[in-house]
C-alpha positions as CSV (number, residue, x, y, z in Angstrom):
1,M,75.3,26.0,-26.7
2,T,75.5,22.3,-26.0
3,T,72.7,20.0,-25.0
4,A,72.9,16.6,-23.3
5,P,69.6,14.7,-23.2
6,A,69.1,12.8,-20.0
7,A,66.1,10.8,-19.0
8,A,64.3,11.1,-22.3
9,S,66.6,8.6,-23.9
10,G,65.7,5.6,-21.7
11,T,67.8,3.4,-19.5
12,P,71.5,3.1,-20.4
13,D,73.2,-0.3,-20.9
14,D,75.5,-2.0,-18.4
15,A,78.7,-0.8,-20.1
16,T,77.5,2.8,-20.0
17,I,76.5,2.5,-16.4
18,Q,79.9,1.0,-15.4
19,A,81.7,3.7,-17.3
20,R,79.7,6.5,-15.5
21,L,80.4,4.8,-12.2
22,Q,84.1,4.7,-13.0
23,T,83.9,8.4,-14.0
24,A,82.1,9.2,-10.7
25,E,84.9,7.4,-8.7
26,A,87.6,9.3,-10.5
27,L,85.8,12.6,-10.0
28,C,85.5,11.9,-6.3
29,L,89.1,10.9,-6.0
30,R,90.2,14.1,-7.7
31,Q,88.1,16.1,-5.3
32,G,89.3,14.2,-2.2
33,L,85.9,12.7,-1.7
34,K,84.9,9.1,-0.9
35,L,82.2,7.4,-3.0
36,T,81.1,4.9,-0.3
37,Q,79.1,1.8,-1.2
38,I,75.8,3.4,-0.3
39,R,76.5,6.5,-2.3
40,R,77.6,4.4,-5.3
41,T,74.5,2.3,-5.0
42,V,72.2,5.4,-5.0
43,L,74.0,6.7,-8.0
44,E,73.8,3.4,-9.8
45,L,70.1,3.2,-9.1
46,L,69.6,6.6,-10.7
47,L,71.7,5.6,-13.7
48,R,69.8,2.3,-14.1
49,H,66.4,3.9,-14.0
50,G,67.4,6.4,-16.7
51,R,64.9,9.0,-15.4
52,S,64.4,11.2,-12.4
53,L,63.3,9.5,-9.1
54,K,61.8,10.7,-5.9
55,A,63.6,10.0,-2.7
56,Y,61.1,7.4,-1.5
57,E,61.2,5.6,-4.9
58,L,65.0,5.3,-4.3
59,L,64.4,4.2,-0.7
60,D,62.1,1.4,-1.8
61,T,64.6,0.2,-4.3
62,M,67.5,0.5,-1.8
63,R,65.6,-1.6,0.7
64,S,65.6,-4.5,-1.7
65,I,69.4,-4.3,-1.8
66,H,70.1,-3.0,1.7
67,P,67.0,-4.0,3.9
68,G,67.9,-1.7,6.8
69,S,68.0,1.5,4.6
70,A,66.2,4.5,6.1
71,P,65.2,7.9,4.7
72,P,68.3,9.6,6.2
73,T,70.6,7.1,4.4
74,V,69.2,8.0,1.0
75,Y,69.0,11.7,1.7
76,R,72.6,11.9,2.9
77,A,73.8,10.0,-0.1
78,L,71.8,12.3,-2.4
79,D,73.2,15.4,-0.7
80,F,76.7,14.1,-1.2
81,L,76.1,13.2,-4.8
82,V,74.6,16.6,-5.6
83,E,77.6,18.4,-3.9
84,A,80.0,16.2,-5.8
85,G,78.3,17.2,-9.1
86,L,77.1,13.6,-9.9
87,V,73.4,14.1,-9.4
88,H,71.0,17.0,-10.0
89,R,68.3,18.0,-7.5
90,L,65.2,18.8,-9.6
91,D,62.9,21.2,-7.7
92,A,60.4,21.3,-10.5
93,V,59.4,17.6,-9.9
94,N,60.8,17.1,-6.4
95,A,63.2,14.4,-7.6
96,W,66.8,13.6,-8.4
97,I,68.6,12.5,-11.6
98,A,72.1,11.3,-12.4
99,C,74.2,13.9,-14.2
100,H,74.8,12.5,-17.6
101,D,77.9,14.5,-18.4
102,A,79.5,14.8,-14.9
103,D,83.0,14.8,-16.4
104,G,82.2,16.8,-19.5
105,D,81.5,20.4,-20.2
106,P,79.7,22.2,-17.4
107,H,76.0,22.9,-18.0
108,D,74.0,25.6,-16.4
109,L,70.4,25.0,-17.5
110,L,68.2,22.0,-16.8
111,I,65.1,21.6,-18.9
112,V,62.7,19.4,-16.8
113,C,59.6,17.8,-18.1
114,T,57.0,18.4,-15.4
115,H,55.0,15.4,-16.5
116,C,57.4,12.5,-16.8
117,G,60.6,13.9,-15.2
118,A,62.8,13.7,-18.3
119,V,65.7,16.2,-18.3
120,A,68.0,17.9,-20.8
121,E,71.2,19.3,-19.6
122,I,72.2,22.5,-21.5
123,S,75.2,24.8,-21.5
124,D,74.5,28.3,-22.8
125,P,76.8,30.7,-20.9
126,A,75.5,33.7,-22.8
127,M,71.9,33.0,-21.8
128,S,72.9,32.2,-18.2
129,R,74.8,35.5,-18.0
130,Q,71.7,37.4,-19.3
131,L,69.5,35.6,-16.8
132,A,71.9,36.4,-13.9
133,E,72.0,40.0,-15.0
134,R,68.2,40.2,-15.0
135,V,68.1,38.5,-11.6
136,T,70.5,41.1,-10.3
137,Q,68.5,44.0,-11.8
138,A,65.5,42.7,-9.9
139,G,67.5,43.0,-6.7
140,F,68.1,39.3,-6.2
141,S,71.2,37.1,-6.4
142,L,71.4,33.5,-7.7
143,S,71.7,30.9,-5.0
144,G,73.0,28.2,-7.3
145,H,74.9,27.7,-10.6
146,E,72.1,25.7,-12.3
147,M,68.7,26.9,-13.3
148,E,65.7,24.8,-14.1
149,I,63.2,25.5,-16.8
150,R,59.9,23.7,-16.5
151,A,58.6,22.3,-19.8
152,L,57.0,19.3,-21.5
153,C,59.2,16.9,-23.4
154,P,58.3,16.0,-27.0
155,S,56.5,12.8,-25.9
156,C,54.5,14.4,-23.2
157,R,53.7,17.4,-25.3
158,Q,52.3,15.1,-28.0
159,Q,50.2,13.2,-25.5
160,A,48.8,16.5,-23.9
161,Q,48.2,18.3,-27.2
162,P,44.9,20.1,-26.7
163,A,42.4,20.1,-29.5
164,A,42.4,23.9,-29.9
165,C,44.9,26.0,-28.0
166,K,43.5,29.5,-27.4
167,H,46.8,31.0,-26.1
168,T,49.4,32.7,-28.3
169,H,52.8,31.4,-27.5
């Protein structure tokens, strides 16, 4: 099992961002895809923020760079980046985050903090197979290769610690 922390670690430095952008361009080139300036800008904004962002947060930032940006511009770029494996769509918090190991080992589980949007990317093929088997046993089929687990990161868990928890976990 491997874990790649994402947003919890804060914003990456310029050298890390540039390296990830070069990786993104190389991945797109290998897949026969074009990382346009708008797509690259959206990816860079996600990388610079170092956390998950909602589409309208991205749009507001995009408008400071490209004043004519409209919601479809951002959504189309996000759709492309998700399909290319460069960005994760986080249903748990209705936001997006840059994939922090896009050219590394594949990951199949995303642990998403439902309070701050921090994400950990995890690869655990055995657990994923078991979950897929359980889904199949229930008569369903998975609609994607990544699964989200909703949780609280250590920082948010510490802030939200109730005085006396009556549940057994």
